[in-house]
Short mmCIF file of the C-alpha atoms (twelve columns), coordinates in Angstrom:
data_MODEL
# 
_entry.id   MODEL 
# 
loop_
_atom_site.group_PDB 
_atom_site.id 
_atom_site.type_symbol 
_atom_site.label_atom_id 
_atom_site.label_alt_id 
_atom_site.label_comp_id 
_atom_site.label_asym_id 
_atom_site.label_seq_id 
_atom_site.Cartn_x 
_atom_site.Cartn_y 
_atom_site.Cartn_z 
_atom_site.pdbx_PDB_model_num 
ATOM 1   C CA . MET A 1   0.000  0.000  0.000   1 
ATOM 2   C CA . GLU A 2   2.765  2.444  0.926   1 
ATOM 3   C CA . VAL A 3   4.622  1.723  -2.317  1 
ATOM 4   C CA . GLU A 4   1.483  2.494  -4.317  1 
ATOM 5   C CA . TRP A 5   1.022  5.769  -2.419  1 
ATOM 6   C CA . LEU A 6   4.610  6.697  -3.204  1 
ATOM 7   C CA . ARG A 7   4.203  5.907  -6.881  1 
ATOM 8   C CA . ARG A 8   1.094  8.084  -7.025  1 
ATOM 9   C CA . ALA A 9   2.775  10.883 -5.092  1 
ATOM 10  C CA . ARG A 10  5.737  10.799 -7.458  1 
ATOM 11  C CA . ALA A 11  3.470  10.803 -10.520 1 
ATOM 12  C CA . ALA A 12  1.573  13.800 -9.098  1 
ATOM 13  C CA . ASP A 13  4.841  15.546 -8.171  1 
ATOM 14  C CA . LEU A 14  3.777  15.922 -4.545  1 
ATOM 15  C CA . PRO A 15  6.486  17.283 -2.249  1 
ATOM 16  C CA . ILE A 16  7.974  14.343 -0.328  1 
ATOM 17  C CA . LEU A 17  10.410 14.099 2.572   1 
ATOM 18  C CA . GLY A 18  11.443 10.563 3.476   1 
ATOM 19  C CA . VAL A 19  13.193 9.851  6.774   1 
ATOM 20  C CA . CYS A 20  15.058 6.610  7.573   1 
ATOM 21  C CA . ARG A 21  12.685 3.780  6.642   1 
ATOM 22  C CA . GLY A 22  10.804 6.281  4.482   1 
ATOM 23  C CA . ALA A 23  13.953 6.940  2.462   1 
ATOM 24  C CA . GLN A 24  14.554 3.211  2.126   1 
ATOM 25  C CA . LEU A 25  10.983 2.596  1.000   1 
ATOM 26  C CA . MET A 26  11.133 5.441  -1.519  1 
ATOM 27  C CA . ASN A 27  14.272 3.959  -3.042  1 
ATOM 28  C CA . VAL A 28  12.735 0.478  -3.255  1 
ATOM 29  C CA . ALA A 29  9.520  1.906  -4.761  1 
ATOM 30  C CA . ALA A 30  11.685 3.410  -7.523  1 
ATOM 31  C CA . GLY A 31  13.220 -0.013 -8.237  1 
ATOM 32  C CA . GLY A 32  16.262 0.270  -5.979  1 
ATOM 33  C CA . ALA A 33  17.668 -2.181 -3.441  1 
ATOM 34  C CA . LEU A 34  18.967 -2.013 0.131   1 
ATOM 35  C CA . HIS A 35  21.959 -3.184 2.106   1 
ATOM 36  C CA . MET A 36  20.254 -5.396 4.681   1 
ATOM 37  C CA . ASP A 37  22.946 -5.056 7.359   1 
ATOM 38  C CA . LEU A 38  25.205 -1.995 7.298   1 
ATOM 39  C CA . ALA A 39  27.456 -3.274 10.075  1 
ATOM 40  C CA . GLU A 40  28.150 -6.381 8.004   1 
ATOM 41  C CA . THR A 41  28.538 -4.523 4.698   1 
ATOM 42  C CA . PHE A 42  30.716 -1.751 6.115   1 
ATOM 43  C CA . GLY A 43  32.510 -3.793 8.761   1 
ATOM 44  C CA . GLY A 44  35.037 -1.154 9.755   1 
ATOM 45  C CA . SER A 45  32.354 1.423  10.532  1 
ATOM 46  C CA . ARG A 46  30.428 1.917  13.725  1 
ATOM 47  C CA . TYR A 47  26.658 1.400  13.726  1 
ATOM 48  C CA . PRO A 48  25.352 1.526  17.289  1 
ATOM 49  C CA . THR A 49  22.445 -0.754 18.197  1 
ATOM 50  C CA . HIS A 50  21.537 0.338  21.730  1 
ATOM 51  C CA . TRP A 51  18.955 3.152  21.803  1 
ATOM 52  C CA . LEU A 52  20.962 5.242  24.250  1 
ATOM 53  C CA . GLU A 53  24.092 5.103  22.111  1 
ATOM 54  C CA . GLN A 54  22.021 5.813  18.984  1 
ATOM 55  C CA . THR A 55  20.658 8.925  20.706  1 
ATOM 56  C CA . TRP A 56  24.080 10.524 21.200  1 
ATOM 57  C CA . PHE A 57  26.259 8.960  18.491  1 
ATOM 58  C CA . ARG A 58  27.148 11.190 15.496  1 
ATOM 59  C CA . LYS A 59  28.905 10.416 12.233  1 
ATOM 60  C CA . ARG A 60  30.218 12.604 9.445   1 
ATOM 61  C CA . VAL A 61  28.255 12.802 6.201   1 
ATOM 62  C CA . LEU A 62  29.587 14.454 3.047   1 
ATOM 63  C CA . ILE A 63  27.041 16.257 0.869   1 
ATOM 64  C CA . GLU A 64  27.366 16.339 -2.917  1 
ATOM 65  C CA . PRO A 65  28.008 19.847 -4.261  1 
ATOM 66  C CA . GLY A 66  24.914 21.184 -6.003  1 
ATOM 67  C CA . ALA A 67  22.558 18.718 -4.315  1 
ATOM 68  C CA . ARG A 68  19.262 20.044 -2.994  1 
ATOM 69  C CA . LEU A 69  20.349 18.985 0.492   1 
ATOM 70  C CA . ALA A 70  23.502 21.133 0.189   1 
ATOM 71  C CA . THR A 71  21.387 24.126 -0.804  1 
ATOM 72  C CA . ILE A 72  18.965 23.578 2.085   1 
ATOM 73  C CA . VAL A 73  21.496 23.112 4.882   1 
ATOM 74  C CA . GLY A 74  24.137 25.442 3.431   1 
ATOM 75  C CA . GLU A 75  26.915 23.025 4.339   1 
ATOM 76  C CA . ALA A 76  29.207 20.550 2.597   1 
ATOM 77  C CA . GLU A 77  29.061 18.124 5.518   1 
ATOM 78  C CA . LEU A 78  26.866 17.244 8.471   1 
ATOM 79  C CA . TRP A 79  27.251 15.292 11.673  1 
ATOM 80  C CA . VAL A 80  24.198 13.038 11.875  1 
ATOM 81  C CA . ASN A 81  22.764 10.315 14.073  1 
ATOM 82  C CA . SER A 82  22.707 6.613  13.242  1 
ATOM 83  C CA . VAL A 83  19.513 4.806  14.170  1 
ATOM 84  C CA . HIS A 84  19.287 2.521  11.128  1 
ATOM 85  C CA . ARG A 85  20.671 -0.848 10.106  1 
ATOM 86  C CA . GLN A 86  19.784 -0.697 6.421   1 
ATOM 87  C CA . ALA A 87  20.489 1.816  3.649   1 
ATOM 88  C CA . VAL A 88  20.462 2.256  -0.119  1 
ATOM 89  C CA . GLU A 89  22.601 -0.250 -2.003  1 
ATOM 90  C CA . ARG A 90  21.362 0.141  -5.596  1 
ATOM 91  C CA . LEU A 91  19.731 3.448  -6.474  1 
ATOM 92  C CA . GLY A 92  16.168 3.514  -7.806  1 
ATOM 93  C CA . ALA A 93  15.273 4.995  -11.203 1 
ATOM 94  C CA . GLY A 94  15.421 8.773  -11.412 1 
ATOM 95  C CA . LEU A 95  17.127 9.178  -8.026  1 
ATOM 96  C CA . THR A 96  20.563 10.599 -7.285  1 
ATOM 97  C CA . ILE A 97  22.755 10.304 -4.223  1 
ATOM 98  C CA . SER A 98  23.078 13.609 -2.416  1 
ATOM 99  C CA . ALA A 99  25.058 12.548 0.677   1 
ATOM 100 C CA . ARG A 100 27.274 9.688  1.843   1 
ATOM 101 C CA . GLU A 101 29.078 8.632  4.967   1 
ATOM 102 C CA . THR A 102 32.854 8.723  4.734   1 
ATOM 103 C CA . ASN A 103 32.764 4.917  4.180   1 
ATOM 104 C CA . GLY A 104 30.522 5.392  1.115   1 
ATOM 105 C CA . ALA A 105 27.203 4.349  2.675   1 
ATOM 106 C CA . VAL A 106 24.341 6.417  1.256   1 
ATOM 107 C CA . GLN A 107 22.793 8.916  3.675   1 
ATOM 108 C CA . ALA A 108 20.554 10.983 1.378   1 
ATOM 109 C CA . ILE A 109 18.924 10.634 -2.029  1 
ATOM 110 C CA . GLU A 110 16.774 12.944 -4.100  1 
ATOM 111 C CA . ASP A 111 14.939 13.288 -7.370  1 
ATOM 112 C CA . SER A 112 15.909 16.655 -8.808  1 
ATOM 113 C CA . SER A 113 13.273 16.367 -11.543 1 
ATOM 114 C CA . ARG A 114 10.576 16.775 -8.870  1 
ATOM 115 C CA . ARG A 115 9.544  19.929 -7.043  1 
ATOM 116 C CA . PHE A 116 10.728 18.512 -3.721  1 
ATOM 117 C CA . TRP A 117 11.723 14.876 -3.307  1 
ATOM 118 C CA . LEU A 118 14.327 14.441 -0.597  1 
ATOM 119 C CA . ASP A 119 15.069 11.330 1.415   1 
ATOM 120 C CA . VAL A 120 17.481 11.221 4.343   1 
ATOM 121 C CA . GLN A 121 18.670 8.115  6.149   1 
ATOM 122 C CA . PHE A 122 19.345 9.942  9.414   1 
ATOM 123 C CA . HIS A 123 16.700 11.421 11.744  1 
ATOM 124 C CA . PRO A 124 16.671 15.233 11.468  1 
ATOM 125 C CA . GLU A 125 13.730 15.374 13.902  1 
ATOM 126 C CA . PHE A 126 16.103 14.185 16.641  1 
ATOM 127 C CA . LEU A 127 18.485 17.033 15.720  1 
ATOM 128 C CA . ILE A 128 15.862 19.783 15.539  1 
ATOM 129 C CA . TYR A 129 17.835 21.941 17.973  1 
ATOM 130 C CA . ARG A 130 20.263 22.680 15.087  1 
ATOM 131 C CA . ARG A 131 19.242 25.265 12.485  1 
ATOM 132 C CA . ARG A 132 20.492 23.230 9.522   1 
ATOM 133 C CA . PHE A 133 18.200 20.326 10.411  1 
ATOM 134 C CA . ARG A 134 15.212 22.597 10.999  1 
ATOM 135 C CA . ALA A 135 15.893 23.977 7.505   1 
ATOM 136 C CA . ILE A 136 15.095 20.565 6.002   1 
ATOM 137 C CA . PHE A 137 11.598 20.664 7.503   1 
ATOM 138 C CA . ARG A 138 11.133 24.343 6.684   1 
ATOM 139 C CA . GLU A 139 11.905 23.742 2.994   1 
ATOM 140 C CA . PHE A 140 9.552  20.772 2.913   1 
ATOM 141 C CA . VAL A 141 6.742  22.889 4.388   1 
ATOM 142 C CA . VAL A 142 7.468  25.681 1.883   1 
ATOM 143 C CA . ALA A 143 7.306  23.199 -1.016  1 
ATOM 144 C CA . ALA A 144 4.065  21.650 0.287   1 
ATOM 145 C CA . THR A 145 2.505  25.103 0.749   1 
ATOM 146 C CA . ARG A 146 3.458  26.146 -2.781  1 
ATOM 147 C CA . HIS A 147 2.011  22.911 -4.142  1 
ATOM 148 C CA . ALA A 148 -1.268 23.419 -2.236  1 
ATOM 149 C CA . LEU A 149 -1.553 27.046 -3.387  1 
ATOM 150 C CA . ALA A 150 -0.931 26.036 -7.002  1 
ATOM 151 C CA . ARG A 151 -3.716 23.443 -6.779  1 
ATOM 152 C CA . LEU A 152 -6.098 25.990 -5.262  1 
ATOM 153 C CA . SER A 153 -5.324 28.601 -7.908  1 
ATOM 154 C CA . ALA A 154 -5.945 25.963 -10.593 1 
ATOM 155 C CA . GLY A 155 -9.338 25.206 -9.019  1 
ATOM 156 C CA . ARG A 156 -8.355 21.673 -7.987  1 
ATOM 157 C CA . PRO A 157 -8.201 21.720 -4.173  1 
ATOM 158 C CA . ASN A 158 -8.634 17.955 -3.782  1 
ATOM 159 C CA . ALA A 159 -7.463 16.613 -7.130  1 
# 
């Protein structure tokens, strides 16, 4: 059901922000695949499993120059949390990688052909005390508001 909703949202160019499992699902819905166990795939990297360690642990993520995420956060790198065990392995159709861990694991993907289609593997809602992470939500709200206003002005409030 969720995959069908995503396909319809993508076809309608609805603004979408995927977080963690949402990002994974969006990639799979576009025909991509996942690493099932990051700790196994990237053995030399740390992926905490205890909730307390996940709460405080941070890792460095490098953002691709020119990516929507880079424009939103205004940075070339971020220090993010790690609450997941899976991540993008093979990219879905129409998607591009916008951020990676230093070990190469994908941390953000996007579809630049859409108004706003951004998926992040980390949890920005747990980092809301930092302006750059609030900016992700602010830009999503701006995109959703613009989309809603465009529908209203076209006389299609519920279409």
